[in-house]
N, C-alpha and C positions, 0 to 999 in steps of 0.2 A: 490603472492597476494599483492595487494596494501596496503599500510599502511594508515589507516584512523584515526590515532592518532589525538585526539582533535576534531574530527568530532562528531557531536551529531545527532542522528536519532530518530524520533518519529515513533512508531508503533501505529496506531490508530485502536482500536478494542473494541468490547463489547461482551456480552454473545453470544455464538453460532458461534465464529470464528473457522475455520478449524485448529485444533491444529498444525499440521505440518507446516501450512502456516504462523504461527507466530513463533513457536519454531525454525524452521530451518533458516529462514532469521535472526532472532535475534542472533543465535549461529554464523552464518557466519559473521555477522557484528561485534560481540564481538571479534571473532578470528582475524578480520582484524584491531582491535584496536579502533573501534568506541565506543562511550558511547550511550546506547540505553534506551529509556524510553517507557514503555507501557502507552499510553494515552487513557483514556476512558471517558465516560460520568459521571461516579461517582467513588468515591474512594472505596477502599477495594479490592475485587477480581472479576475477570471475568471468566466464565466457558467456556471451549473449547468443541468442537464437534469432535468426532473421530469414524470412522467406524459405522456411523448411530446412535450414541448415545452420551449422555453427557460424558465428560471425565474430565481431570484435570482442576484445577483452577489456574489462574495466577495472581499475585499481580499487581495491578495498581500502577504505579509510580507517575503519575500526572493526574489530571482531565483536561478536555478541558478548564475549567474556569481558570485554573492556568497557561496555556501556550499560546504561540504565535509562529508563524512560525519563528520569529526572534530568538527563542531559539534553532533552529534546522537547520542543513544543508540539511536534506532530510526527506521524509515521505514514510513509507511502509504501504500498506493496504492489510491485509490478507483477504482471502475469507471466504468460507462457504456460506450457503444460508442465515441463520438467521442474522449473524453479519452485512453484508452490507445492508440488508433490514431494520434493526433497525436503523442503522446510517444514512441512506439517508433520514430518516424522521426528523432528528435533524439539524436545520438550522446552529447551531454552528459548527457542524461536517463538513457540506458542506462548510461553510465559511473558516474553517481551511484548508481544502483540496484546495480550490480555491486560498487561500493566497500563497501556495507554487508555484503555477503556475504563479501568478502575480509577484512573486520575483525570477522566473527563476530557482527554485531549483528542484533537481531530485525527482521524485515520482515513486513508484513501486506498482503495483496492480496485484493480481493474482486471478484466478478462477472467482468468482462472484463479486469481489471487483470493477471491472470496472463499475458496476452499480453506484457506488459513483461518478465516473468520469463523467458519463452521467448526473447524478443529478447536478453536479457542473458546467456543461456546458463547459467542457474543451476538448471535443473530436473532434470537427469540423475539418475535414481534417487530422486528426492524424492517423497514422498506428498503430493498436493495435491488440491484441488477448484477448481471454477470455475463460471461460468455454463455450462450444458449445451451451448450452441451452439459453444463453443470447445474442447470436450473433445478432439476429434481433434487440434487444434493443440497442445494441452498434452501429449498422449500422444506425438505426433511430436517434441516437444522433449525426450523422454526421461523424463517424469514417470510416476508411478504415480497414475492418476486415480481418485478415488472420489466417490460421490454422497452427501456428508454435509454437515450445516449448517456445520461447521467442522472443519478438519484442521490439526493442528500437527505439524510435522516439524523438530525441533531448531532452534527459533527462527523458523521460517517458518510463518505463520498464513495460511490461505486459507479463503474462504467463497464460496458460490454466488451470492447475491443479497440484496437489502435485507431480506427475511424473516429472514435469518440474522444480522442485525446484533447482536441481544443476545448471542448466543454468540460472535460474531466480536469484539465489543468487550471482552467479559470475558477472552478469550484474549489479546488485544493487551496489556491491562493486566498480565496474569499474566506473559507472556513478557518484557515490558520490565522488570518488577520483578525477574525472575530474572537479567537482565543478558545478558552475552555468552554465546553457545553455540558451543563449539569446533567442533561438527559443521556449523555454519552457514558454509558456504564455497562458493566457486566450483568 
């Protein structure tokens, strides 16, 4: 596994994120040597969703108002239905996401999180995957959608659901290790 020592990664989430889609990427990144912050709209804790119900709470490390893409080497966007639906309504969250693309930094989104990428206007001509129920939304945002466990397009990593986490996590680590991708842009 690549050594991500001294790399910093933001995981942007709010209440209703799919628990495994935050917990497992965070664990993989920490094991690879990265520093990881959970970034959210407000300080305190955010509550996860698991098996159709509310689950564990996770400590927020930083709020959106306290951070910039300049603080991080990459961004991870966990899914769930509630989490990306709430975040895509917040212009500060969309601006934060878009700033990683403008600065050619790796971004990873799983499950319903590509909704955030559609909102940010960064999918035109990009090959991606997502949870199948948002396929039409992703295509309508200009993406080339495919049904694969993980799709990588110039620093953009996407996966369909929690079953894809092993492949998703491996590609996140690989893309962050590679660094900036000039093709990763708005």
